[in-house]
DSSP file (Angstrom, degrees, kcal/mol; ACC not computed):
  #  RESIDUE AA STRUCTURE BP1 BP2  ACC     N-H-->O    O-->H-N    N-H-->O    O-->H-N    TCO  KAPPA ALPHA  PHI   PSI    X-CA   Y-CA   Z-CA
    1    1 A M              0   0    0      0, 0.0     2,-0.1     0, 0.0     0, 0.0   0.000 360.0 360.0 360.0 133.4  138.8  135.7   22.8
    2    2 A T     >  -     0   0    0      1,-0.1     4,-1.5     5,-0.0     3,-0.5  -0.388 360.0-109.5 -85.0 164.0  135.2  136.9   23.4
    3    3 A W  H  > S+     0   0    0      1,-0.2     4,-2.2     2,-0.2     3,-0.3   0.894 116.9  58.3 -58.2 -41.5  132.1  134.8   23.0
    4    4 A D  H  4 S+     0   0    0      1,-0.2    -1,-0.2     2,-0.2     0, 0.0   0.848 107.1  47.1 -60.1 -35.1  131.0  136.9   19.9
    5    5 A R  H  4 S+     0   0    0     -3,-0.5    -1,-0.2     1,-0.2    -2,-0.2   0.810 115.0  45.7 -76.0 -29.9  134.3  136.0   18.1
    6    6 A M  H  < S+     0   0    0     -4,-1.5    -2,-0.2    -3,-0.3    -1,-0.2   0.786  98.8  80.8 -85.4 -28.4  134.0  132.3   18.9
    7    7 A S  S  < S-     0   0    0     -4,-2.2     2,-0.3    -5,-0.2    28,-0.1  -0.421  72.8-129.2 -85.1 153.9  130.4  131.7   18.0
    8    8 A K        -     0   0    0     -2,-0.1     2,-2.1     1,-0.0     3,-0.2  -0.658  35.8-100.3 -92.5 156.4  128.9  131.2   14.6
    9    9 A D    >   +     0   0    0     -2,-0.3     3,-1.1     1,-0.2     4,-0.1  -0.520  52.2 167.6 -78.4  79.3  125.9  133.2   13.6
   10   10 A I  G >   +     0   0    0     -2,-2.1     3,-1.4     1,-0.3    -1,-0.2   0.692  61.4  74.3 -72.2 -19.4  123.3  130.5   14.3
   11   11 A E  G 3  S+     0   0    0      1,-0.3    -1,-0.3    -3,-0.2     5,-0.1   0.767  95.2  51.9 -65.5 -24.1  120.3  132.7   14.1
   12   12 A N  G <  S+     0   0    0     -3,-1.1     2,-0.4     2,-0.1    -1,-0.3   0.419  83.0 109.5 -93.4   1.2  120.6  132.8   10.3
   13   13 A W    X   -     0   0    0     -3,-1.4     3,-1.0    -4,-0.1     2,-0.2  -0.649  69.7-127.3 -80.4 129.1  120.8  129.0    9.8
   14   14 A A  T 3  S+     0   0    0     -2,-0.4     3,-0.1     1,-0.2    -2,-0.1  -0.527  89.2   7.0 -72.3 140.9  117.6  127.6    8.1
   15   15 A D  T 3  S+     0   0    0      1,-0.2    -1,-0.2    -2,-0.2    29,-0.2   0.565  93.6 140.8  65.1  11.4  116.0  124.7   10.0
   16   16 A A    <   -     0   0    0     -3,-1.0    -1,-0.2    -6,-0.1    27,-0.1  -0.475  60.3 -91.2 -78.4 156.6  118.3  125.1   13.0
   17   17 A Y        -     0   0    0     -2,-0.1     2,-0.4    25,-0.1    -1,-0.1  -0.309  35.8-112.6 -61.3 146.7  116.9  124.7   16.5
   18   18 A D     >  -     0   0    0      1,-0.1     4,-2.7    -3,-0.1     5,-0.2  -0.723  29.7-130.9 -73.3 132.4  115.6  127.7   18.4
   19   19 A V  H  > S+     0   0    0     -2,-0.4     4,-2.5     1,-0.2     5,-0.2   0.895 103.3  46.4 -59.0 -45.4  118.1  128.2   21.2
   20   20 A V  H  > S+     0   0    0      2,-0.2     4,-2.3     1,-0.2    -1,-0.2   0.914 113.7  48.6 -66.5 -42.4  115.5  128.4   24.0
   21   21 A T  H  > S+     0   0    0      1,-0.2     4,-2.2     2,-0.2    -2,-0.2   0.922 113.2  48.0 -61.7 -44.6  113.5  125.4   22.7
   22   22 A F  H  X S+     0   0    0     -4,-2.7     4,-1.6     2,-0.2     6,-0.2   0.903 110.2  51.8 -63.6 -42.7  116.7  123.4   22.5
   23   23 A A  H  X>S+     0   0    0     -4,-2.5     5,-2.7    -5,-0.2     4,-0.9   0.921 111.8  46.4 -61.1 -44.5  117.8  124.4   26.0
   24   24 A R  H  <5S+     0   0    0     -4,-2.3     3,-0.4     1,-0.2    -1,-0.2   0.890 106.9  58.6 -64.8 -39.4  114.4  123.4   27.4
   25   25 A K  H  <5S+     0   0    0     -4,-2.2    -1,-0.2     1,-0.2    -2,-0.2   0.866 120.4  26.4 -59.4 -38.0  114.4  120.1   25.6
   26   26 A Y  H  <5S-     0   0    0     -4,-1.6    -1,-0.2    -3,-0.2    -2,-0.2   0.348 109.2-111.1-110.6   4.9  117.7  118.9   27.2
   27   27 A G  T  <5 +     0   0    0     -4,-0.9     2,-0.2    -3,-0.4    -3,-0.2   0.881  69.5 143.3  68.9  37.9  117.6  120.9   30.4
   28   28 A L      < -     0   0    0     -5,-2.7    -1,-0.2    -6,-0.2     2,-0.2  -0.608  55.3-106.2-104.2 163.9  120.5  123.1   29.4
   29   29 A T     >  -     0   0    0     -2,-0.2     4,-2.5     1,-0.1     5,-0.2  -0.488  36.9-110.4 -77.4 162.7  121.2  126.8   30.0
   30   30 A V  H  > S+     0   0    0      1,-0.2     4,-2.6     2,-0.2     5,-0.2   0.892 120.4  52.3 -62.5 -38.9  120.8  129.0   27.0
   31   31 A Q  H  > S+     0   0    0      2,-0.2     4,-2.1     1,-0.2    -1,-0.2   0.924 109.7  47.8 -64.6 -43.6  124.5  129.5   26.8
   32   32 A Q  H  > S+     0   0    0      2,-0.2     4,-2.4     1,-0.2    -2,-0.2   0.923 112.8  49.4 -61.5 -43.9  125.2  125.8   26.8
   33   33 A A  H  X S+     0   0    0     -4,-2.5     4,-2.7     1,-0.2     5,-0.2   0.914 109.6  51.2 -61.5 -43.7  122.5  125.3   24.1
   34   34 A R  H  X S+     0   0    0     -4,-2.6     4,-2.4     1,-0.2    -1,-0.2   0.895 110.7  48.9 -61.7 -40.6  124.0  128.0   22.0
   35   35 A I  H  X S+     0   0    0     -4,-2.1     4,-2.4     2,-0.2    -1,-0.2   0.923 112.1  47.8 -66.0 -44.2  127.5  126.5   22.2
   36   36 A I  H  X S+     0   0    0     -4,-2.4     4,-1.9     2,-0.2    -2,-0.2   0.925 114.2  46.1 -64.1 -44.7  126.2  123.0   21.3
   37   37 A I  H  X S+     0   0    0     -4,-2.7     4,-0.9     1,-0.2    -2,-0.2   0.925 114.4  48.1 -63.6 -43.9  124.2  124.3   18.3
   38   38 A S  H  < S+     0   0    0     -4,-2.4     3,-0.2    -5,-0.2    -1,-0.2   0.870 113.9  47.4 -63.9 -37.5  127.2  126.4   17.1
   39   39 A S  H  < S+     0   0    0     -4,-2.4    -1,-0.2     1,-0.2    -2,-0.2   0.807 117.7  40.1 -74.1 -30.6  129.5  123.5   17.5
   40   40 A N  H >< S-     0   0    0     -4,-1.9     3,-0.5     1,-0.3    -1,-0.2   0.395 103.3-131.0-104.9   2.0  127.3  121.0   15.7
   41   41 A G  T 3<  -     0   0    0     -4,-0.9    -1,-0.3    -3,-0.2     6,-0.1  -0.152  47.8 -48.4  77.0-174.5  126.0  123.1   12.9
   42   42 A P  T 3  S+     0   0    0      0, 0.0     2,-0.3     0, 0.0    -1,-0.2   0.564  96.7 116.6 -76.6  -6.7  122.4  123.5   11.7
   43   43 A S    <>  -     0   0    0     -3,-0.5     4,-2.3     1,-0.2     5,-0.2  -0.464  54.4-155.9 -65.7 120.7  121.8  119.7   11.7
   44   44 A R  H  > S+     0   0    0     -2,-0.3     4,-2.8     2,-0.2     5,-0.2   0.901  95.5  52.2 -63.7 -40.0  119.1  118.9   14.2
   45   45 A H  H  > S+     0   0    0      2,-0.2     4,-2.5     1,-0.2     5,-0.2   0.934 110.2  48.0 -61.6 -45.7  120.4  115.3   14.4
   46   46 A G  H  > S+     0   0    0      1,-0.2     4,-2.3     2,-0.2    -1,-0.2   0.898 113.0  48.1 -61.3 -41.1  123.9  116.5   15.1
   47   47 A C  H  X S+     0   0    0     -4,-2.3     4,-2.6     2,-0.2    -2,-0.2   0.898 110.3  51.8 -66.9 -40.6  122.7  118.9   17.7
   48   48 A D  H  X S+     0   0    0     -4,-2.8     4,-2.4     2,-0.2    -2,-0.2   0.932 112.2  45.8 -60.8 -45.4  120.6  116.2   19.4
   49   49 A M  H  X S+     0   0    0     -4,-2.5     4,-2.3     1,-0.2    -2,-0.2   0.894 112.6  51.1 -65.4 -39.3  123.6  113.9   19.5
   50   50 A G  H  X S+     0   0    0     -4,-2.3     4,-2.3    -5,-0.2    -1,-0.2   0.896 111.0  48.2 -63.4 -40.5  125.8  116.7   20.8
   51   51 A A  H  X S+     0   0    0     -4,-2.6     4,-2.9     2,-0.2     5,-0.2   0.907 110.6  50.6 -67.5 -42.0  123.3  117.5   23.6
   52   52 A I  H  X S+     0   0    0     -4,-2.4     4,-2.3     1,-0.2    -2,-0.2   0.929 112.6  46.7 -61.5 -44.8  123.0  113.9   24.6
   53   53 A A  H  X S+     0   0    0     -4,-2.3     4,-2.4     2,-0.2    -2,-0.2   0.905 113.3  49.3 -63.3 -41.3  126.8  113.5   24.8
   54   54 A F  H  X S+     0   0    0     -4,-2.3     4,-2.5     2,-0.2    -2,-0.2   0.931 111.4  47.8 -64.3 -46.3  127.1  116.8   26.8
   55   55 A V  H  X S+     0   0    0     -4,-2.9     4,-2.3     1,-0.2    -2,-0.2   0.908 113.0  48.9 -62.8 -42.1  124.4  115.8   29.3
   56   56 A R  H  X S+     0   0    0     -4,-2.3     4,-2.6    -5,-0.2    -1,-0.2   0.911 111.1  50.1 -63.4 -42.0  126.0  112.4   29.8
   57   57 A A  H  X S+     0   0    0     -4,-2.4     4,-2.5     2,-0.2    -2,-0.2   0.906 111.3  48.3 -63.8 -41.3  129.4  114.0   30.3
   58   58 A M  H  X S+     0   0    0     -4,-2.5     4,-1.9     2,-0.2    -1,-0.2   0.898 112.0  49.5 -65.7 -39.8  128.1  116.4   32.9
   59   59 A R  H  X S+     0   0    0     -4,-2.3     4,-1.1     2,-0.2    -2,-0.2   0.915 112.4  47.9 -64.6 -43.0  126.3  113.6   34.7
   60   60 A L  H >X S+     0   0    0     -4,-2.6     4,-0.9     1,-0.2     3,-0.6   0.911 110.7  51.4 -63.6 -42.9  129.4  111.5   34.7
   61   61 A R  H >< S+     0   0    0     -4,-2.5     3,-0.5     1,-0.2    -1,-0.2   0.867 106.2  55.2 -62.2 -36.9  131.5  114.5   36.0
   62   62 A A  H 3< S+     0   0    0     -4,-1.9    -1,-0.2     1,-0.2    -2,-0.2   0.768 107.7  49.5 -68.9 -25.3  129.0  115.1   38.8
   63   63 A T  H << S+     0   0    0     -4,-1.1    -1,-0.2    -3,-0.6    -2,-0.2   0.614  93.1  91.0 -90.6 -12.7  129.4  111.5   40.0
   64   64 A R  S << S-     0   0    0     -4,-0.9     3,-0.1    -3,-0.5     2,-0.0  -0.563  83.8-109.0 -82.8 145.8  133.2  111.5   40.1
   65   65 A P        -     0   0    0      0, 0.0    -1,-0.1     0, 0.0    -2,-0.1  -0.373  46.0 -89.1 -68.2 154.4  135.1  112.5   43.2
   66   66 A S        -     0   0    0      1,-0.1     0, 0.0    -2,-0.0     0, 0.0  -0.303  26.9-149.9 -63.0 144.8  136.9  115.8   43.1
   67   67 A R        +     0   0    0     -3,-0.1    -1,-0.1     2,-0.1     2,-0.1   0.144  48.9 134.3-102.8  18.8  140.5  115.6   41.8
   68   68 A T        -     0   0    0      1,-0.1     2,-0.2     0, 0.0    -2,-0.0  -0.438  60.1-112.6 -69.5 143.1  141.7  118.6   43.8
   69   69 A R        -     0   0    0     -2,-0.1     2,-0.4     1,-0.0    -1,-0.1  -0.531  22.1-135.4 -78.0 139.1  145.0  117.9   45.5
   70   70 A Q        -     0   0    0     -2,-0.2     3,-0.0     1,-0.0    -1,-0.0  -0.742  26.2-111.3 -88.9 140.6  145.1  117.7   49.2
   71   71 A K        -     0   0    0     -2,-0.4     2,-0.1     1,-0.1    -1,-0.0  -0.537  39.4-108.6 -69.5 134.9  148.0  119.5   50.9
   72   72 A P        -     0   0    0      0, 0.0     2,-0.5     0, 0.0    -1,-0.1  -0.387  29.2-130.1 -64.9 140.4  150.4  117.0   52.4
   73   73 A T        -     0   0    0     -2,-0.1    -3,-0.0    -3,-0.0     0, 0.0  -0.798  18.8-154.2 -93.2 132.0  150.3  116.9   56.2
   74   74 A H        -     0   0    0     -2,-0.5     3,-0.1     1,-0.0     2,-0.0  -0.855  23.8-108.5-105.0 139.3  153.6  117.1   57.9
   75   75 A P        -     0   0    0      0, 0.0     2,-0.1     0, 0.0    -1,-0.0  -0.340  43.3 -97.0 -63.7 146.5  154.1  115.7   61.3
   76   76 A A              0   0    0      1,-0.1     0, 0.0    -2,-0.0     0, 0.0  -0.376 360.0 360.0 -63.4 139.7  154.5  118.2   64.1
   77   77 A Q              0   0    0     -3,-0.1    -1,-0.1    -2,-0.1     0, 0.0   0.420 360.0 360.0-106.0 360.0  158.1  118.9   65.0
C-alpha cells in the first residue's frame, strides 16, 4: 500500500496544524509530522499528545540495547 492510499487528506482540514510548523515544533521530519497529524485527526490537542508520545517512544528506543540476535559461537573442532 502506498503512502497516498494510507494518508488522510490533511490539507483540507480546518484548524489543523501546518505540517512544517508541527514538524519544527517537535523536532520531527515532515513525513513523521504528516503521519502523526493524519493519525490523530485535525485536533491540535490530539496531535500534540501524539507527537509527545512519539518523541518519548523514539527516545526510549534509542536508549535500549539492540535486540539483534548474535550468531552462536561453536567451539573449534
